[in-house]
C-alpha positions in Angstrom: -38.6 211.3 -10.3 -36.7 211.6 -7.0 -36.2 215.0 -5.2 -32.7 215.3 -6.9 -34.2 214.9 -10.5 -35.9 217.9 -11.8 -37.2 218.4 -15.4 -35.1 220.7 -17.5 -37.5 223.5 -17.3 -37.7 223.4 -13.5 -34.0 223.0 -13.2 -33.4 226.1 -15.4 -35.9 228.1 -13.2 -34.1 227.0 -10.1 -30.8 227.9 -11.5 -32.1 231.4 -12.5 -33.0 231.9 -8.9 -29.8 230.7 -7.7 -27.9 233.0 -9.9 -29.5 236.1 -8.3 -27.6 235.3 -5.1 -30.8 235.4 -3.0 -30.8 231.7 -2.4 -28.0 229.5 -1.4 -29.3 226.0 -2.5 -31.8 224.2 -4.7 -33.7 223.2 -1.6 -34.1 226.8 -0.4 -35.4 227.8 -3.9 -37.9 224.9 -3.9 -39.1 225.4 -0.3 -39.7 229.1 -1.0 -41.6 228.3 -4.1 -43.8 225.7 -2.4 -44.5 228.0 0.4 -45.5 230.8 -2.1 -47.7 228.3 -3.9 -49.4 227.3 -0.6 -50.0 231.0 0.3 -51.4 231.6 -3.1 -53.8 228.7 -2.9 -55.0 229.9 0.5 -55.4 233.4 -0.8 -57.4 232.2 -3.9 -59.7 230.0 -1.7 -60.4 233.0 0.6 -61.1 235.2 -2.5 -63.5 232.5 -4.0 -65.3 232.3 -0.7 -65.6 236.1 -0.6 -67.0 236.1 -4.1 -69.5 233.5 -3.1 -70.6 235.4 -0.1 -71.0 238.5 -2.2 -73.1 236.7 -4.8 -75.3 235.3 -2.0 -75.8 238.7 -0.6 -73.7 237.9 2.6 -71.8 241.2 2.8 -72.1 244.6 4.3 -70.8 248.0 3.2 -67.4 248.8 4.9 -68.6 252.3 5.9 -71.6 250.9 7.6 -69.5 248.4 9.5 -67.0 251.0 10.6 -69.8 253.3 11.8 -71.3 250.5 13.8 -68.0 249.6 15.4 -67.3 253.2 16.2 -70.6 253.5 17.9 -70.3 250.1 19.6 -66.8 250.8 21.1 -67.6 254.4 21.9 -65.2 255.8 19.3 -67.4 258.5 18.0 -65.8 261.9 18.1 -67.7 264.3 20.3 -67.2 268.1 20.2 
């Protein structure tokens, strides 16, 4: 399959996107789709890493971290 030959299902999806008027060419639709897929893959990898960290006990409560940062950077409100 060359870059010009798409399966009927993929071609239909591309045509649906082109019909919205948001994209000007098949290439534009496909580039956007591949970029979104790459972003999704990175997000999922980060999410899996976070889940592994949590399961291993490598996390801290957000309120605890914020309080520590406020103290460290002298952001504590004083009357």
